[in-house]
C-alpha positions in Angstrom: -24.4 -30.2 3.6 -21.9 -30.2 0.8 -18.3 -30.5 1.9 -17.3 -30.6 -1.8 -17.7 -26.8 -1.7 -14.3 -26.6 0.1 -12.7 -28.6 -2.8 -14.3 -26.3 -5.4 -13.4 -23.2 -3.5 -9.7 -24.1 -3.0 -9.5 -25.0 -6.6 -9.8 -21.3 -7.4 -6.3 -20.0 -7.3 -6.9 -16.4 -6.3 -9.0 -17.5 -3.3 -6.5 -20.1 -2.3 -3.6 -17.6 -2.5 -5.6 -15.0 -0.5 -6.5 -17.4 2.3 -2.9 -18.6 2.5 -1.4 -15.1 2.6 -4.1 -14.0 5.1 -3.2 -16.9 7.4 0.5 -16.3 7.3 0.2 -12.6 7.6 -1.9 -12.9 10.8 0.6 -15.1 12.7 3.1 -12.4 13.6 0.5 -10.1 15.2 -1.2 -13.0 16.9 2.1 -13.5 18.7 2.6 -9.8 19.3 0.2 -9.5 22.2 1.9 -12.2 24.3 5.4 -11.0 23.3 4.6 -7.4 24.3 3.1 -8.5 27.6 6.0 -10.7 28.6 8.5 -8.1 27.3 7.0 -5.5 29.6 6.9 -7.9 32.6 10.2 -9.9 32.1 12.5 -7.4 30.3 11.2 -4.0 31.5 10.4 -5.3 35.0 6.9 -3.8 35.0 3.8 -5.5 36.4 0.9 -7.2 34.6 -1.2 -4.1 35.1 1.3 -2.1 33.1 1.3 -4.8 30.4 -2.5 -4.8 30.3 -2.5 -1.0 29.9 -0.1 -1.3 26.9 -2.3 -4.0 25.3 -5.3 -1.7 25.8 -3.6 1.2 24.2 -2.6 -0.9 21.2 -6.2 -2.3 21.0 -7.6 1.3 21.0 -5.2 2.2 18.2 -6.4 -0.8 16.1 -10.0 0.0 16.7 -9.6 3.7 15.7 -7.5 2.9 12.7 -9.5 0.1 11.2 -12.3 2.1 9.6 -9.9 4.7 8.3 -7.7 2.1 6.7 -10.7 0.4 5.2 -11.9 3.7 3.7 -8.4 4.2 2.2 -8.7 0.9 0.5 -12.0 2.0 -1.0 -10.8 5.3 -2.2 -7.2 4.9 -3.3 -6.9 1.2 -3.9 -5.2 -1.6 -2.0 -1.6 -1.0 -2.9 -1.5 2.6 -2.0 -3.5 2.0 1.1 -1.0 -0.6 2.4 2.1 1.6 2.0 1.9 3.3 5.5 1.5 -0.2 7.1 4.4 -1.7 5.3 6.7 1.1 6.3 5.4 1.6 9.9 5.3 -2.1 10.9 9.1 -2.6 10.6 10.0 0.8 11.9 7.8 0.9 15.0 8.2 -2.8 16.1 12.0 -2.5 15.7 12.0 0.5 18.0 9.5 -0.7 20.6 11.7 -3.3 22.3 14.5 -0.7 22.8 12.6 2.1 24.6 11.3 2.7 28.1 7.8 1.9 29.1 6.8 5.5 28.9 7.9 5.8 25.3 6.5 2.4 24.5 2.9 3.4 25.0 2.6 6.1 22.3 4.6 3.8 19.9 2.2 0.8 20.3 -0.8 3.2 19.8 0.7 4.4 16.5 1.5 0.8 15.7 -2.1 -0.2 16.3 -3.3 2.7 14.3 -1.2 1.8 11.3 -1.4 -2.0 11.6 -1.6 -4.0 8.4 -5.4 -4.3 7.8 -5.2 -7.9 6.9 -8.5 -9.0 8.5 -10.6 -6.4 6.7 -8.8 -6.8 3.4 -9.2 -10.6 3.3 -12.9 -10.4 4.2 -13.5 -7.6 1.6 -11.7 -9.5 -1.1 -13.4 -12.8 -0.3 -16.7 -11.0 -0.7 -15.7 -10.1 -4.3 -14.0 -13.4 -5.3 -16.8 -15.7 -3.9 -20.6 -15.5 -4.2 -23.6 -17.5 -3.1 -22.8 -20.7 -1.2 -19.1 -20.2 -2.1 -19.1 -17.0 -0.1 -20.3 -18.7 3.1 -17.7 -21.4 2.6 -15.0 -18.8 2.0 -15.8 -16.8 5.2 -15.9 -20.1 7.1 -12.5 -21.0 5.9 -11.2 -17.5 6.8 -12.6 -18.0 10.4 -11.1 -21.5 10.6 -7.7 -20.1 9.5 -8.0 -17.4 12.2 -8.5 -20.1 14.8 -5.5 -22.0 13.6 -3.4 -18.8 13.7 -4.4 -18.2 17.4 -3.4 -21.8 18.1 0.1 -21.2 16.7 0.9 -17.5 17.2 0.5 -16.9 21.0 2.2 -20.2 21.8 5.2 -19.3 19.7 5.3 -15.8 21.2 5.3 -17.2 24.7 8.1 -19.7 23.8 10.3 -16.9 22.4 9.7 -14.5 25.2 10.2 -17.0 28.0 13.5 -18.0 26.3 14.7 -14.4 26.7 14.3 -13.3 23.1 11.4 -10.8 23.4 13.5 -8.0 21.8 14.2 -10.2 18.8 10.7 -11.5 18.7 9.0 -8.1 18.5 11.4 -7.0 15.8 10.6 -10.2 13.8 6.9 -9.4 14.2 7.4 -6.1 12.5 9.6 -7.3 9.7 7.4 -10.4 9.0 4.2 -8.2 8.9 5.8 -5.8 6.5 6.9 -8.6 4.2 3.3 -10.0 4.3 2.1 -6.6 3.3 4.5 -6.5 0.4 3.3 -9.9 -0.7 -0.3 -8.8 -0.4 0.5 -5.8 -2.6 2.1 -8.1 -5.1 -0.9 -10.4 -5.5 -3.2 -7.4 -5.2 -6.5 -9.2 -4.5 -9.6 -7.4 -5.9 -11.6 -5.2 -3.6 -14.2 -4.3 -6.3 -15.8 -6.5 -9.0 -15.8 -3.7 -11.6 -13.4 -1.0 -12.5 -14.5 2.5 -11.4 -15.8 4.8 -14.1 -13.7 7.4 -15.8 -13.6 10.7 -13.8 -14.1 14.0 -15.7 -11.0 16.0 -16.4 -11.1 19.0 -14.0 -8.7 21.1 -16.1 -10.9 20.6 -19.2 -14.0 21.6 -17.4 -12.4 24.7 -15.9 -11.1 25.8 -19.3 -14.6 25.3 -20.8 -16.2 27.3 -18.1 -13.6 30.1 -18.4 -14.2 30.2 -22.1 -17.9 30.5 -21.7 -17.6 33.3 -19.1 -15.1 35.2 -21.4 -17.5 35.0 -24.4 -20.4 36.2 -22.3 -18.6 39.3 -21.0 -17.4 40.2 -24.4 -20.8 39.9 -25.9 -22.6 41.9 -23.1 -20.6 44.4 -21.1 -23.6 45.4 -18.9 -23.4 41.9 -17.4 -20.5 43.0 -15.2 -22.7 45.7 -13.5 -25.5 43.2 -12.8 -23.0 40.6 -11.5 -21.6 43.2 -9.1 -25.0 44.0 -7.7 -25.9 40.3 -7.4 -22.6 39.2 -5.9 -23.7 39.5 -2.2 -26.8 37.4 -2.9 -24.8 34.9 -4.9 -22.2 34.6 -2.1 -24.9 33.9 0.5 -26.5 31.3 -1.7 -23.1 29.7 -2.2 -22.5 29.5 1.5 -26.0 27.9 2.0 -25.4 25.4 -0.7 -22.0 24.6 0.8 -23.6 23.8 4.2 -26.2 21.7 2.5 -23.6 20.0 0.4 -21.5 19.1 3.5 -24.6 17.7 5.2 -25.5 15.7 2.1 -21.9 14.5 1.8 -21.9 13.2 5.4 -25.2 11.5 4.9 -24.0 9.9 1.7 -20.8 8.7 3.2 -22.7 6.8 5.9 -25.7 5.8 3.9 -24.5 2.2 4.1 -24.8 2.2 7.9 -28.3 0.9 8.2 -30.0 -0.7 11.2 -29.3 -4.1 9.8 -25.5 -3.3 9.6 -25.6 -1.9 13.1 -27.1 -5.2 14.3 -24.2 -7.1 12.7 -21.7 -4.8 14.4 -23.4 -5.4 17.7 -23.1 -9.2 17.1 -19.3 -8.7 16.4 -18.9 -6.7 19.6 -20.8 -9.4 21.5 -18.7 -12.2 20.0 -15.5 -10.4 20.9 -16.7 -9.8 24.5 -17.7 -13.5 25.0 -14.5 -14.8 23.5 -12.1 -12.6 25.4 -14.1 -13.1 28.6 -13.9 -16.9 28.1 -10.2 -16.6 27.5 -9.6 -14.8 30.8 -12.0 -17.2 32.6 -10.1 -20.3 31.4 -6.8 -18.9 32.6 -8.3 -17.8 36.0 -10.0 -21.1 36.6 -6.9 -23.2 36.0 -4.5 -20.8 37.7 -6.7 -20.7 40.8 -6.6 -24.5 41.0 -2.9 -24.6 40.5 -3.2 -26.2 37.0 -1.8 -23.3 34.9 0.5 -25.7 33.1 -2.6 -27.3 31.6 -4.0 -24.2 30.1 -2.9 -25.3 26.6 -5.1 -28.5 26.9 -8.3 -26.4 27.3 -7.4 -24.0 24.5 -6.7 -26.9 22.2 -10.1 -28.4 22.8 -11.8 -24.9 22.5 -10.1 -24.0 19.2 -10.4 -27.4 17.7 -14.2 -27.3 18.3 -14.3 -23.9 16.6 -12.5 -25.4 13.6 -14.9 -28.2 13.4 -17.9 -25.9 13.8 -16.5 -23.7 11.0 -16.1 -26.6 8.7 -19.7 -27.7 9.2 -21.1 -24.2 8.8 -19.2 -23.6 5.6 -20.7 -26.7 4.1 -24.3 -25.8 4.9 -26.7 -24.8 2.1 -28.5 -22.0 4.1 -27.1 -19.3 6.3 -27.9 -19.0 10.0 -28.6 -15.6 11.6 -25.4 -14.4 13.4 -27.7 -13.2 16.3 -28.9 -16.8 16.8 -25.4 -18.2 16.6 -24.1 -15.7 19.2 -27.1 -16.4 21.4 -26.2 -20.2 21.3 -22.5 -19.5 22.0 -23.2 -17.2 24.9 -25.7 -19.6 26.5 -23.3 -22.6 26.1 -20.5 -20.6 27.8 -22.5 -20.5 31.1 -21.9 -24.2 32.0 -18.2 -23.7 31.9 -18.6 -22.0 35.3 -19.4 -25.4 36.9 -16.2 -27.2 35.7 -14.3 -28.9 38.5 -11.0 -29.8 36.8 -9.0 -29.3 33.6 -10.7 -32.1 31.7 -14.2 -31.1 32.7 -13.4 -27.5 31.6 -11.9 -28.8 28.3 -15.0 -30.9 27.5 -17.4 -28.0 28.4 -15.5 -25.7 26.2 -16.4 -27.9 23.2 -20.0 -26.7 23.2 -19.5 -22.9 22.8 -16.3 -23.6 20.8 -18.4 -25.2 18.1 -20.1 -21.9 17.4 -17.1 -19.5 17.6 -16.1 -19.7 13.9 -19.7 -19.9 12.6 -20.5 -16.6 14.5 -17.6 -14.7 12.9 -18.2 -16.3 9.5 -22.0 -15.5 9.5 -21.3 -11.9 10.6 -18.7 -11.3 7.9 -21.0 -12.8 5.3 -23.8 -10.5 6.4 -21.7 -7.4 6.1 -20.7 -8.4 2.6 -24.3 -8.9 1.7 -25.6 -5.7 3.2 -23.0 -3.2 2.1 -22.2 -2.2 -1.5 -18.7 -2.8 -2.8 -17.7 0.9 -2.9 -18.1 1.1 0.9 -17.3 -2.5 1.9 -13.7 -1.8 2.9 -14.8 0.9 5.4 -17.6 -1.3 6.6 -15.3 -4.2 7.2 -13.0 -1.8 9.1 -15.9 -0.8 11.4 -16.7 -4.5 11.7 -13.2 -5.1 12.9 -13.4 -2.2 15.3 -16.6 -3.6 16.8 -15.0 -7.0 17.3 -11.9 -5.4 18.8 -14.0 -3.2 21.1 -15.8 -6.2 22.3 -12.6 -8.0 23.0 -11.4 -5.0 25.0 -14.6 -5.0 27.0 -14.9 -8.7 27.7 -11.5 -9.2 29.5 -12.0 -6.5 32.2 -15.7 -7.4 32.6 -14.8 -11.1 33.3 -11.9 -10.0 35.4 -14.0 -7.8 37.6 -16.4 -10.7 38.4 -13.5 -13.1 38.8 -11.9 -10.9 41.4 -15.1 -10.2 43.2 -16.9 -13.5 43.1 -14.6 -16.3 41.8 -13.2 -17.9 38.7 -16.5 -19.3 37.4 -18.1 -15.8 37.6 -16.1 -14.8 34.5 -17.9 -17.2 32.3 -21.3 -16.3 33.8 -20.7 -12.5 33.4 -19.9 -12.6 29.6 -22.3 -15.4 28.9 -25.2 -13.6 30.4 -24.2 -10.3 28.8 -24.1 -12.0 25.4 -27.5 -13.6 26.0 -29.1 -10.3 27.0 -27.6 -8.5 24.0 -29.0 -11.1 21.6 -32.5 -11.1 23.2 -32.6 -7.3 22.9 -31.5 -7.6 19.3 -34.2 -10.2 18.5 -36.9 -8.1 20.1 -35.9 -5.1 18.1 -35.8 -7.1 14.9 -39.3 -8.4 15.6 -40.7 -4.9 16.2 -39.0 -3.6 13.0 -40.6 -6.4 11.0 -44.0 -5.7 12.5 -43.7 -2.0 11.6 -42.6 -2.8 8.0 -45.6 -5.2 7.7 -48.0 -2.6 9.0 -46.6 0.0 6.5 
């Protein structure tokens, strides 16, 4: 292991600035979920089911919007792609706290759809600014900073909401996120390592083609008669070529989506499922035992272990398969079901916690390795959607088993689901290697 990689990486000013901006920009939205939930329950007088539905609607908006926002970064550049987010964050989150629950739902969906794509932008830019071992260290630092954000943001959001300032808190979330977006536009981190090539001038090409057609008609008047006779055939051929061109365009746009990339997205979804299910399981286990005031202790142990695991992984000389890391994290989540008190649960959370940041770091690194720069923003957007989809699946899955069996069943349900997903993935990878070897 080489921990000096962190010193060398942070000595690079663009990387240091990007990681700092990324961390600060994530804090407002990490608090938004708790603020929104407690605003709906405490201020609007709705139940937790209504609050959960609003969180699900916002999550769906984020999952739908992430690939599109990433694609915009690829096609029009970072600054132009961020303009809708910079405008919408302040507008929407300033309105949300002042409307009824019925109007709040479509607003949070649009807010999720147009949310600042900070996660995908940071990952995409780190893939350009860092390479080789530095890239692994960079993604590890990004995962560590995310853990720190989720140690700070939700706690701050809960403090503000329980003090009766949820309206102000949600407004601050929007304004702070917009300011972060403006700062990101100002530093303008690279999303491609080389400038795109010069596009041909359409007006010049059109004028050249028109001039050639005019000269041809002037030189041979009988061409007009032949053109009239061949027009129906030419139109039919043009339609056929148009259909083929559309098909080829679709295939070209998704050529980056290979089986290997799909496997990484499955890992991201599995990681999100295990993490959110574990989150719900911790809350349920302590609340059932009457120790809800001690929830922060377990989360501190869990997140601190993730930070430590990320630091170790980022200093390693060789990458580890994200499938194997997820398999380990899922299997180590299972013993948490046997915790008897707060401190037992906190200590057992250290084991899966050590692999949280490495899983996310390894998966991000793999996407950057597999997808070309021109499609990496879109790919990172889909990666974010897969992670978000897993988060949305894990909480209700764990909740279903908690309600039906008991608090410990939440850990077992998501842990076993993660293990099965990884084993299926490993079997498919083995079969694919055998087919390639036979060919």
